C-alpha positions, 0 to 999 in steps of 0.5 A: 073624194068626199063622202056623201054625208059631207057633200050634203051636210056642208052646203046645208050648214053654210045656208044655215050660218047664212054668211056672205063672202063679204061679211066673212071678210070683214070679220076674219081674213082666215075665215074668209079664206077657209070659206072660199076654199070650202066653196071651191071644193064643193064646186069641184066635187059637183063637177067631178060627180057630173063628169065621172060617168061620162069619163067612164063611158068614154073610156069604155067606148075607147076600149071597145074601138081599140078591140075592134081595130085589133080584131079587124087587123087580126082577121085581115092577117089570117085571111092573108095567110090562107 
């Protein structure tokens, strides 16, 4: 994933340039495509940054749940044997 420096510097650079999608499309088709790509990547990074801690919490909770089920099954098997 992008480094923090790039994630912060690209939006600032885009604001500094102050070029809209329509302006870029009229100037350069390749530039327009690149601008759309950069915008999409920055949007993806923003969403990924927000989702990552949630995904980790879900993974931890899932692991704990599976461990608890395994422990209860083991306890039941031990109790049945005695």
